[in-house]
Backbone bond lengths (Angstrom), bond angles and torsions (degrees), N, CA, C in turn:
res aa  C-N    CA-C-N  psi(-1)  N-CA   C-N-CA  omega(-1)  CA-C   N-CA-C  phi
1 M - - - 1.468 - - 1.529 109.14 -
2 T 1.333 117.53 124.93 1.459 121.71 -178.98 1.517 110.45 -92.15
3 A 1.342 115.23 169.46 1.466 120.33 179.52 1.521 111.27 -61.29
4 I 1.347 117.75 -38.35 1.468 119.13 -179.92 1.520 110.83 -68.73
5 D 1.325 117.98 -33.63 1.471 120.30 175.54 1.525 110.25 -63.61
6 D 1.329 116.71 -43.37 1.469 120.58 178.30 1.522 111.05 -61.04
7 L 1.335 116.40 -42.64 1.464 119.88 -178.91 1.519 110.64 -66.30
8 I 1.313 118.03 -42.97 1.465 121.82 -178.77 1.524 110.93 -62.72
9 R 1.319 117.20 -40.21 1.468 120.08 178.20 1.521 110.77 -66.77
10 F 1.320 117.37 -33.25 1.465 121.48 -176.26 1.527 112.51 -83.56
11 V 1.330 116.30 -39.94 1.471 122.06 -179.42 1.522 107.79 -129.69
12 P 1.331 118.86 101.17 1.467 120.36 -177.09 1.520 111.98 -59.54
13 P 1.319 117.88 133.44 1.470 121.09 176.77 1.517 110.66 -78.67
14 P 1.320 118.10 163.82 1.470 120.43 177.99 1.521 111.39 -68.56
15 V 1.320 114.99 153.10 1.467 120.48 178.08 1.527 110.24 -65.92
16 E 1.325 116.44 -39.51 1.461 121.66 179.74 1.527 108.55 -124.58
17 P 1.326 118.37 85.03 1.468 120.47 -178.69 1.530 111.62 -64.53
18 V 1.319 114.73 150.05 1.470 122.38 -176.48 1.533 109.21 -94.17
19 D 1.329 117.00 133.55 1.476 122.37 175.90 1.525 111.11 50.64
20 A 1.329 116.19 48.96 1.455 121.19 -173.39 1.528 113.58 -101.60
21 H 1.326 118.17 -13.04 1.457 119.61 -171.72 1.525 110.62 -132.12
22 G 1.328 114.57 144.14 1.447 121.02 179.41 1.514 109.75 179.68
23 D 1.319 116.05 -162.03 1.459 122.64 -174.50 1.527 109.68 -95.21
24 W 1.335 116.25 97.64 1.461 119.65 -179.91 1.530 111.84 -63.49
25 S 1.315 116.94 -34.39 1.469 119.61 179.58 1.519 111.26 -61.15
26 A 1.337 117.23 -40.06 1.461 121.07 178.85 1.527 110.73 -66.65
27 V 1.329 117.03 -38.75 1.459 120.54 178.07 1.523 110.23 -63.42
28 E 1.320 116.27 -46.77 1.460 120.45 -178.09 1.529 111.16 -66.11
29 T 1.325 117.10 -34.42 1.469 120.16 176.23 1.520 110.32 -65.33
30 T 1.311 116.89 -43.04 1.468 120.42 178.92 1.523 111.53 -62.30
31 L 1.332 116.16 -42.07 1.469 120.30 -179.68 1.526 112.58 -76.49
32 G 1.330 116.85 -24.67 1.455 119.82 -173.14 1.511 112.20 74.27
33 L 1.335 117.13 21.36 1.458 123.22 -178.76 1.523 109.48 -142.69
34 G 1.322 116.63 144.13 1.450 119.25 164.14 1.514 109.02 -72.70
35 L 1.327 117.50 163.26 1.456 121.81 -178.97 1.529 109.82 -122.85
36 P 1.327 117.07 151.54 1.472 120.38 -177.34 1.526 112.39 -63.15
37 T 1.327 114.57 144.47 1.458 121.61 -179.93 1.522 111.47 -61.47
38 D 1.332 117.03 -40.21 1.472 119.08 -176.59 1.521 111.17 -66.79
39 F 1.342 117.82 -33.29 1.465 120.37 178.66 1.524 110.54 -68.53
40 K 1.318 117.20 -40.10 1.466 119.67 177.36 1.530 110.17 -60.90
41 A 1.330 116.19 -41.32 1.462 119.50 178.04 1.522 111.13 -65.82
42 L 1.319 117.36 -37.64 1.466 121.84 178.02 1.524 110.93 -59.49
43 I 1.319 116.60 -49.40 1.464 120.76 -178.90 1.515 110.91 -65.54
44 E 1.329 117.41 -41.95 1.465 120.20 -177.52 1.525 112.47 -67.13
45 R 1.324 118.69 -27.91 1.455 121.20 -179.69 1.525 112.85 -91.93
46 Y 1.340 117.78 -33.05 1.472 119.96 -174.62 1.532 112.99 -109.76
47 G 1.322 118.43 -34.50 1.457 120.55 -179.76 1.513 112.80 67.18
48 L 1.321 115.29 -153.95 1.459 122.01 -177.55 1.525 110.02 -81.52
49 G 1.321 116.47 130.30 1.459 121.69 -179.17 1.514 109.36 162.50
50 Q 1.334 116.04 -162.69 1.458 120.07 -175.32 1.522 111.82 -137.32
51 F 1.324 114.98 140.54 1.451 121.76 166.04 1.531 107.79 -86.02
52 L 1.330 116.19 125.67 1.478 122.73 177.91 1.523 112.80 58.61
53 D 1.329 118.19 26.85 1.473 120.74 -175.21 1.518 111.08 55.00
54 F 1.348 117.00 31.98 1.469 120.33 -171.06 1.527 113.40 -139.16
55 I 1.325 117.89 -49.71 1.468 121.13 -176.75 1.522 109.72 -104.54
56 T 1.334 116.20 126.43 1.457 123.07 -178.78 1.523 110.32 -114.69
57 P 1.329 119.29 105.45 1.471 119.80 171.83 1.528 110.16 -62.66
58 L 1.321 116.03 143.82 1.460 121.07 -174.48 1.527 109.76 -93.47
59 T 1.320 115.99 92.35 1.456 118.86 177.18 1.534 109.74 -70.56
60 P 1.347 116.52 139.95 1.469 118.59 177.12 1.520 113.09 -88.48
61 F 1.331 117.22 5.81 1.462 120.36 -174.80 1.523 110.54 -110.55
62 G 1.320 115.99 165.07 1.456 121.10 -178.37 1.519 111.15 85.67
63 A 1.321 115.68 -179.89 1.467 121.23 -174.57 1.522 112.62 -64.50
64 R 1.332 117.71 -27.96 1.469 120.04 -174.40 1.527 112.83 -81.31
65 D 1.347 117.74 -33.90 1.458 122.14 179.68 1.527 110.39 46.17
66 L 1.332 116.38 56.72 1.460 121.35 -169.57 1.521 113.44 -63.07
67 L 1.321 118.11 -40.70 1.463 120.30 -175.70 1.524 111.45 -60.49
68 V 1.316 117.10 -51.12 1.463 121.42 -176.91 1.528 110.55 -69.08
69 Q 1.330 117.87 -41.75 1.461 120.04 -179.74 1.521 111.41 -60.29
70 H 1.331 117.32 -45.69 1.462 119.92 178.71 1.523 110.69 -63.53
71 A 1.327 116.79 -41.34 1.463 120.69 -178.75 1.525 111.44 -62.22
72 Q 1.304 117.08 -43.85 1.460 120.75 -175.24 1.522 113.04 -70.00
73 R 1.324 117.70 -19.57 1.468 120.73 179.55 1.523 113.53 -95.63
74 L 1.325 117.19 -14.69 1.456 120.37 -165.99 1.529 113.46 -61.23
75 L 1.305 118.55 -56.08 1.462 120.79 -174.54 1.518 111.23 -63.55
76 D 1.320 118.54 -44.63 1.463 120.60 178.65 1.517 111.58 -60.56
77 R 1.334 116.34 -36.52 1.471 120.44 -179.45 1.525 111.59 -67.62
78 E 1.325 117.42 -36.10 1.463 121.30 -173.73 1.528 113.84 -98.59
79 R 1.308 118.62 -9.61 1.454 121.75 -172.79 1.532 112.60 -58.23
80 S 1.333 116.56 -48.53 1.461 120.45 -176.48 1.526 111.54 -62.67
81 Y 1.338 116.33 -43.72 1.466 119.06 -179.35 1.528 110.24 -64.09
82 R 1.310 117.47 -41.83 1.465 120.06 -179.32 1.514 111.72 -64.85
83 E 1.319 117.36 -36.07 1.464 120.02 177.82 1.525 111.11 -64.12
84 Q 1.341 116.69 -35.51 1.468 119.92 179.80 1.525 112.72 -80.47
85 Y 1.348 116.84 -35.64 1.461 121.14 -174.16 1.533 109.89 -131.91
86 P 1.325 117.91 66.39 1.471 119.85 -175.32 1.524 113.42 -62.17
87 D 1.325 118.61 -30.07 1.467 120.76 -178.24 1.524 112.46 -69.80
88 E 1.337 117.27 -17.81 1.462 120.68 -179.40 1.523 112.37 -92.85
89 C 1.299 117.28 3.60 1.467 121.68 -178.48 1.529 108.76 -123.79
90 P 1.321 117.63 84.10 1.466 120.66 -173.82 1.519 114.69 -76.43
91 Y 1.321 118.09 -10.21 1.459 120.84 -175.91 1.528 110.02 -120.84
92 P 1.332 117.29 148.10 1.472 119.29 168.88 1.523 109.44 -70.26
93 F 1.324 115.65 168.40 1.457 121.74 179.19 1.524 109.78 -120.33
94 Y 1.350 116.20 139.97 1.454 120.13 174.01 1.522 108.69 -51.67
95 P 1.365 119.22 135.84 1.469 127.99 12.08 1.527 114.25 -95.03
96 E 1.328 118.27 18.24 1.455 119.80 175.20 1.536 109.58 -63.42
97 P 1.333 118.25 147.39 1.476 120.57 -178.74 1.527 111.58 -55.90
98 G 1.329 116.09 129.97 1.459 120.89 179.61 1.510 114.46 70.74
99 G 1.334 117.81 15.43 1.461 121.21 -173.17 1.519 114.01 -77.51
100 L 1.336 115.10 163.29 1.456 121.21 174.83 1.524 110.04 -66.21
101 L 1.322 115.93 136.99 1.466 122.72 177.29 1.519 106.86 -134.28
102 E 1.329 117.49 121.89 1.465 121.76 -174.89 1.528 110.90 -76.18
103 W 1.348 116.59 132.66 1.468 121.11 176.24 1.530 112.55 -116.90
104 A 1.330 117.04 -10.66 1.470 121.05 176.34 1.523 107.85 -159.81
105 G 1.326 115.38 158.31 1.456 121.06 176.82 1.515 110.10 -132.80
106 T 1.333 116.44 164.82 1.456 121.14 178.29 1.518 110.34 -117.63
107 D 1.325 114.98 163.38 1.461 119.94 177.90 1.516 112.53 -69.76
108 N 1.333 117.68 -11.65 1.462 121.62 175.11 1.522 112.37 -87.53
109 G 1.324 117.14 -1.57 1.454 120.79 -178.84 1.513 113.97 89.36
110 D 1.338 118.10 10.64 1.452 121.44 176.95 1.526 109.90 -81.60
111 S 1.320 115.62 158.70 1.461 121.65 178.36 1.524 109.68 -120.79
112 L 1.330 115.83 133.06 1.453 121.50 170.54 1.526 106.30 -99.85
113 C 1.315 115.46 117.73 1.463 120.83 -170.94 1.518 111.08 -121.84
114 W 1.328 115.25 159.22 1.446 121.62 163.59 1.525 108.56 -95.30
115 L 1.298 117.22 147.88 1.451 122.44 162.45 1.527 105.75 -94.25
116 T 1.322 116.06 105.08 1.472 121.50 -166.47 1.527 110.90 -82.46
117 D 1.323 115.34 58.69 1.462 122.29 179.95 1.521 108.95 -110.56
118 G 1.326 117.18 122.23 1.454 120.19 -179.37 1.519 111.57 91.17
119 E 1.338 115.35 -161.87 1.454 120.72 179.58 1.533 110.54 -71.66
120 P 1.342 117.54 144.70 1.474 120.00 -175.18 1.523 114.60 -53.13
121 D 1.319 118.51 -40.17 1.463 119.43 -177.90 1.521 112.89 -71.82
122 S 1.336 117.36 -5.50 1.466 120.95 175.82 1.530 112.18 -103.38
123 W 1.349 117.71 -0.83 1.459 119.96 -178.15 1.527 111.27 -62.20
124 K 1.310 115.78 139.18 1.453 122.14 179.03 1.528 110.09 -103.89
125 V 1.314 114.93 159.57 1.466 121.86 -177.50 1.524 110.54 -89.79
126 V 1.317 115.61 137.10 1.460 122.16 169.30 1.522 107.48 -122.28
127 V 1.328 116.63 119.07 1.461 121.48 175.17 1.524 107.13 -86.60
128 W 1.323 116.06 129.96 1.465 120.69 -169.57 1.519 109.25 -131.98
129 N 1.323 115.29 127.74 1.456 121.79 172.79 1.525 107.74 -104.85
130 P 1.348 119.39 98.02 1.469 120.70 -176.43 1.526 113.55 -65.96
131 R 1.329 117.08 -24.62 1.468 119.07 -176.91 1.523 111.47 -68.08
132 N 1.328 115.68 -45.40 1.458 120.74 -178.15 1.521 113.12 -107.97
133 V 1.327 115.78 6.69 1.463 123.48 176.42 1.528 111.35 54.70
134 Y 1.340 115.02 52.59 1.454 121.61 173.07 1.526 108.87 -106.26
135 Y 1.326 115.49 141.74 1.462 121.57 175.99 1.525 108.35 -128.34
136 D 1.313 116.89 141.66 1.457 121.79 176.76 1.524 108.03 -138.43
137 A 1.330 116.61 104.79 1.464 121.92 -178.27 1.523 109.87 -82.54
138 Q 1.334 116.23 137.29 1.456 123.14 178.68 1.525 108.71 -124.64
139 D 1.318 116.62 134.86 1.456 120.94 -174.47 1.532 111.25 -86.75
140 V 1.332 116.01 52.37 1.465 122.63 179.05 1.524 108.52 -145.12
141 G 1.333 115.91 164.81 1.451 121.12 174.73 1.519 111.93 -83.76
142 A 1.327 116.07 -178.52 1.462 121.58 -172.29 1.528 112.68 -61.97
143 V 1.320 117.97 -51.83 1.461 120.48 -175.02 1.520 111.28 -70.29
144 E 1.330 117.73 -38.92 1.459 119.34 176.49 1.521 110.55 -64.11
145 F 1.332 116.86 -35.83 1.463 119.10 176.48 1.525 110.63 -63.79
146 L 1.333 116.83 -47.22 1.462 119.87 179.95 1.526 111.20 -57.80
147 H 1.312 117.04 -49.97 1.460 120.09 -179.56 1.528 110.53 -62.13
148 G 1.317 116.87 -42.47 1.459 120.09 -179.36 1.509 113.05 -64.28
149 W 1.335 116.71 -42.06 1.471 119.13 -179.97 1.524 111.20 -70.57
150 L 1.319 116.99 -42.95 1.463 120.45 -179.35 1.527 111.72 -64.43
151 S 1.329 117.19 -31.34 1.464 121.09 -179.26 1.521 112.90 -89.57
152 G 1.332 116.77 -5.90 1.461 119.90 -179.59 1.510 113.88 85.81
153 R 1.314 117.92 1.90 1.468 121.44 -179.37 1.525 111.68 -77.33
154 I 1.331 116.95 -29.27 1.458 122.39 178.82 1.524 108.81 -115.40
155 T 1.316 116.94 130.56 1.464 122.11 174.46 1.521 109.04 -121.11
156 T 1.320 115.48 157.30 1.460 121.16 177.76 1.518 108.64 -132.76
157 T 1.312 115.29 167.01 1.463 120.41 175.50 1.523 111.40 -82.80
158 I 1.335 117.17 -0.21 1.467 120.88 -172.99 1.517 112.27 -116.12
159 L 1.340 117.75 -49.29 1.461 120.31 -177.88 1.529 110.15 -81.07
160 P 1.343 117.71 156.57 1.469 120.53 178.28 1.521 111.49 -59.04
161 D 1.328 115.64 146.84 1.467 120.69 177.80 1.515 112.12 -82.21
162 E 1.336 116.74 -31.66 1.463 120.14 -176.60 1.524 109.72 -87.17
163 V 1.326 114.84 122.13 1.461 121.84 -178.55 1.521 108.06 -123.04
164 A 1.338 116.78 147.70 1.464 121.40 -179.73 1.523 110.95 -56.09
165 A 1.324 115.90 143.09 1.466 121.03 -179.66 1.522 111.68 -63.68
166 S 1.317 117.18 -31.94 1.474 122.09 178.93 1.528 108.75 -123.25
167 P 1.328 117.30 83.52 1.468 119.77 -176.15 1.529 112.47 -61.98
168 W 1.320 115.90 156.88 1.461 120.90 -179.30 1.523 109.43 -139.93
169 F 1.326 114.47 164.07 1.459 122.85 171.49 1.512 107.43 -125.02
170 E 1.325 116.42 128.88 1.466 121.63 -179.36 1.520 108.58 -112.16
171 P 1.345 118.69 114.47 1.467 119.64 178.03 1.524 111.04 -66.68
172 F 1.307 115.25 150.12 1.461 120.84 -177.45 1.524 111.06 -69.02
173 R 1.326 115.39 135.56 1.464 122.58 169.78 1.519 107.95 -144.16
174 E 1.310 116.48 142.61 1.465 119.56 172.14 1.525 107.74 -66.75
175 R 1.324 116.96 131.46 1.458 120.51 -176.58 1.523 111.16 -134.47
176 E 1.315 114.86 148.52 1.454 122.35 168.14 1.527 108.21 -87.93
177 H 1.326 115.91 149.87 1.467 120.97 -178.97 1.528 109.25 -124.32
178 V 1.330 116.15 130.03 1.461 121.37 179.56 1.533 109.23 -132.34
179 R 1.309 114.92 137.16 1.467 122.36 174.26 1.519 108.61 -106.44
180 I 1.342 116.62 125.54 1.465 122.36 -179.05 1.527 107.83 -111.86
181 E 1.311 117.10 109.68 1.462 121.39 178.43 1.528 108.90 -85.36
182 L 1.341 117.02 132.62 1.452 122.43 -173.18 1.524 112.06 -116.75
183 S 1.322 114.63 151.92 1.461 120.28 169.38 1.525 108.54 -75.89
184 D 1.328 116.38 168.69 1.458 120.33 173.60 1.523 109.81 -67.20
185 G 1.320 116.00 158.50 1.455 120.89 176.27 1.514 110.59 -133.13
186 E 1.322 116.36 158.33 1.457 119.98 -178.83 1.523 113.03 -79.85
187 L 1.321 117.85 -23.46 1.461 120.14 -179.78 1.528 110.17 -72.04
188 P 1.323 117.81 149.72 1.469 120.64 175.27 1.526 111.27 -61.87
189 Y 1.312 115.54 155.48 1.466 121.22 -177.85 1.518 111.63 -53.55
190 L 1.320 117.79 -49.24 1.455 120.82 -175.57 1.528 112.06 -63.66
191 E 1.327 117.45 -32.15 1.459 119.84 176.75 1.529 110.27 -70.49
192 R 1.324 116.47 -40.74 1.469 119.33 176.84 1.533 110.17 -62.52
193 L 1.320 116.38 -41.60 1.461 120.44 178.41 1.535 110.75 -62.00
194 R 1.324 116.92 -42.54 1.466 120.47 179.48 1.519 110.76 -60.41
195 I 1.330 117.32 -44.36 1.468 121.49 179.82 1.523 110.40 -61.47
196 L 1.323 116.21 -43.40 1.464 120.51 -179.54 1.527 110.75 -63.13
197 R 1.320 117.25 -46.39 1.461 119.71 -178.08 1.525 111.65 -69.53
198 D 1.315 117.33 -34.37 1.465 119.48 176.23 1.528 111.18 -61.95
199 A 1.337 115.78 -36.23 1.460 119.71 -179.67 1.525 112.41 -67.98
200 L 1.337 116.22 -19.61 1.456 120.84 -175.71 1.524 112.63 -114.81
201 A 1.331 116.61 7.00 1.467 121.80 -174.04 1.535 111.82 -57.78
202 P 1.346 115.28 147.11 1.463 128.09 1.15 1.531 111.74 -79.89
203 T 1.327 114.92 147.52 1.456 120.49 179.27 1.521 109.71 -125.67
204 A 1.332 115.56 163.69 1.465 121.62 178.63 1.519 108.65 -137.28
205 D 1.324 116.62 138.47 1.454 121.91 179.99 1.525 110.79 -62.84
206 R 1.325 114.51 141.23 1.456 120.93 175.01 1.535 110.66 -129.63
207 G 1.330 116.57 24.62 1.460 120.96 176.54 1.509 111.79 105.54
208 M 1.346 115.68 158.73 1.464 121.08 178.08 1.519 109.70 -153.36
209 N 1.332 115.01 157.56 1.456 123.20 173.62 1.520 107.52 -128.00
210 D 1.324 116.21 131.87 1.466 120.04 -176.15 1.522 109.52 -138.56
211 D 1.328 115.42 106.77 1.462 121.61 175.62 1.516 110.66 -115.43
212 G 1.326 116.47 31.75 1.458 120.07 179.94 1.511 111.57 112.81
213 D 1.338 115.03 175.92 1.466 120.66 -174.42 1.515 113.40 -60.58
214 D 1.329 117.71 -28.54 1.457 120.20 -175.89 1.523 112.93 -93.13
215 Y 1.342 117.32 -0.19 1.461 119.35 -178.52 1.517 108.44 -147.83
216 R 1.307 116.09 94.60 1.463 120.43 178.56 1.518 109.06 -145.03
217 Q 1.321 114.75 140.49 1.459 122.22 174.51 1.528 108.91 -130.30
218 D 1.314 116.58 133.29 1.454 121.78 173.71 1.518 108.36 -123.59
219 H 1.331 115.52 120.16 1.455 122.35 178.40 1.529 108.07 -104.04
220 F 1.313 116.68 134.17 1.459 119.66 178.22 1.519 109.95 -154.65
221 A 1.322 115.07 164.32 1.461 121.52 178.35 1.513 109.64 -115.97
222 A 1.324 117.08 139.13 1.470 122.49 167.47 1.523 105.21 -87.49
223 T 1.328 115.99 96.38 1.460 120.33 -162.91 1.526 113.95 -66.85
224 D 1.320 118.02 -37.76 1.466 119.41 -180.00 1.522 112.24 -74.29
225 L 1.330 116.13 -23.93 1.455 120.62 -177.48 1.525 112.55 -91.50
226 G 1.326 116.78 -23.42 1.453 119.74 -174.81 1.515 112.41 76.35
227 W 1.336 116.96 28.32 1.457 121.83 178.20 1.531 109.12 -102.84
228 S 1.323 116.19 149.80 1.464 122.49 173.74 1.519 108.55 -117.93
229 L 1.347 116.72 136.93 1.469 120.34 -174.91 1.517 111.88 -137.36
230 T 1.323 114.08 152.22 1.464 122.97 168.02 1.520 107.38 -130.42
231 Y 1.322 115.95 129.84 1.468 120.89 170.80 1.512 106.21 -114.41
232 E 1.328 116.86 131.29 1.458 117.75 -171.81 1.520 113.26 -154.62
233 T 1.336 112.22 159.07 1.467 122.40 166.45 1.519 109.52 -120.85
234 A 1.347 116.90 10.41 1.465 120.99 -175.06 1.521 111.91 -71.51
235 Y 1.320 116.39 -45.33 1.470 121.23 -178.50 1.520 109.33 -123.75
236 G 1.321 115.01 54.64 1.448 121.27 -171.61 1.512 109.43 95.94
237 H 1.321 116.53 164.30 1.459 122.03 179.79 1.518 107.07 -89.46
238 Q 1.335 116.82 108.95 1.457 118.79 -170.54 1.517 111.93 -157.84
239 I 1.338 113.03 161.50 1.456 122.68 170.09 1.526 107.26 -116.89
240 L 1.317 116.05 131.45 1.458 122.00 173.18 1.525 107.04 -110.78
241 V 1.304 117.46 129.02 1.458 120.68 -176.49 1.522 109.83 -134.28
242 A 1.336 116.22 138.68 1.459 123.17 173.38 1.524 107.78 -122.85
243 F 1.329 116.96 131.83 1.462 121.55 -172.85 1.526 109.39 -151.31
244 P 1.331 117.88 154.48 1.468 119.89 174.34 1.522 110.77 -60.50
245 A 1.319 116.80 145.26 1.459 121.35 -174.31 1.518 112.48 -56.31
246 E 1.332 117.42 -34.63 1.467 119.61 -177.33 1.533 112.49 -70.58
247 D 1.329 117.36 -11.03 1.466 121.34 -179.91 1.529 113.10 -96.20
248 E 1.336 117.59 10.18 1.465 119.08 -170.95 1.529 112.13 -59.56
249 A 1.317 118.69 -47.27 1.463 120.21 -178.10 1.522 110.70 -62.83
250 R 1.312 116.32 -41.15 1.469 119.88 179.37 1.523 110.95 -66.99
251 A 1.315 117.55 -40.80 1.460 120.58 179.37 1.523 110.77 -62.09
252 R 1.318 116.36 -44.84 1.464 119.95 -179.77 1.523 110.76 -61.41
253 A 1.321 117.20 -49.11 1.461 120.16 -176.80 1.522 111.50 -65.73
254 T 1.332 116.93 -43.28 1.467 120.71 -177.71 1.518 111.34 -65.08
255 L 1.311 116.68 -44.80 1.463 119.67 -175.72 1.527 111.91 -74.89
256 F 1.317 118.13 -37.35 1.466 119.53 176.56 1.521 110.46 -62.98
257 D 1.325 116.90 -39.37 1.461 119.83 178.17 1.531 110.37 -66.59
258 A 1.327 117.41 -41.27 1.460 120.44 179.10 1.526 111.15 -63.76
259 V 1.319 116.60 -41.58 1.473 120.28 179.40 1.527 110.44 -60.59
260 H 1.333 116.36 -41.04 1.465 120.14 178.34 1.527 110.26 -60.60
261 R 1.347 116.97 -44.69 1.455 119.62 -178.94 1.531 112.47 -71.92
262 M 1.323 116.76 -20.43 1.459 120.95 174.96 1.534 111.53 -75.87
263 G 1.337 116.13 -7.93 1.459 120.30 -179.01 1.513 113.67 80.86
264 C 1.323 116.55 25.20 1.471 121.45 -178.33 1.528 109.58 -121.58
265 Q 1.319 114.95 172.92 1.456 121.50 175.12 1.523 108.92 -123.35
266 V 1.323 115.11 148.95 1.459 120.99 174.72 1.520 108.42 -80.73
267 L 1.329 116.59 119.09 1.470 120.76 179.21 1.521 111.98 -90.39
268 S 1.332 117.26 -36.38 1.459 120.89 178.38 1.517 108.98 -163.09
269 T 1.330 116.01 157.73 1.462 122.34 174.84 1.524 107.59 -135.66
270 T 1.317 116.33 128.17 1.467 120.74 -176.17 1.522 109.73 -136.74
271 T 1.329 115.76 157.08 1.454 122.15 175.08 1.518 109.47 -78.60
272 R 1.332 115.54 177.85 1.467 120.60 177.91 1.522 111.15 -61.78
273 L 1.334 116.72 -25.18 1.466 121.23 178.62 1.523 112.61 -88.55
274 G 1.341 117.41 3.58 1.457 120.58 178.67 1.516 114.36 84.37
275 E 1.324 117.47 10.33 1.470 120.39 -178.76 1.520 109.99 -87.68
276 P 1.313 119.56 140.52 1.471 121.94 179.43 1.523 111.56 -59.76
277 T 1.327 115.24 143.55 1.463 120.85 177.16 1.516 108.64 -151.65
278 W 1.311 117.24 171.08 1.454 123.82 178.05 1.537 111.79 55.36
279 S 1.326 116.56 33.89 1.464 119.71 -179.07 1.522 110.98 -75.38
């Protein structure tokens, strides 16, 4: 059983991964480096998207070409800081021999890198926080690191220790974002949440924060629809929804109907930029 087999059993990949296939030889020629076998398998099975809405593997395929773009900027981005604070930079940076090369990033701005010393399949992972200049070396490859961190077997001084009990991977899709501000309702919060999720079933948990009745957030996905939602009282009483543009009419009708059954009224609807919509 290989590391990619373990990861696939633990976190199912998408049926149709995004930007998952291309010419690996051309990528390696551009980089001047071979790439690890497990990383190629990771990209081919999962493609562009995020684990836990947090870790984004850098696929070299598609219009974004994330792997090569990040690699080509790395040394120039870090050169000035290293010249000023050489003691805080214990590793070289790609394209320097044996340098760090980023293969994934996090929503916190952290970088998951290889230390490109030796043969590609022997490269080890270095978790790097560029903001606070923290490094945490792990004696495993990329896919084994992902599986280990997602399962709680591997911890770092940089990434969060608490991971969802049922991790997921969400393939990338362009989405519209709408904020629905709601009036108060007489039903309890959990009953309103149940009504909302029933209207969008089947759904899957994507995490929650609960600091009491006046501060709660529930994140979930409408899995058959490909929508992502947050229902909360943390920053006002509202629903946040992200959906493919072609689903806009359906999203509006479904959510307005759910809000009515929740015993609430829609006070306003705005885009991610705060512009009125769904009037």
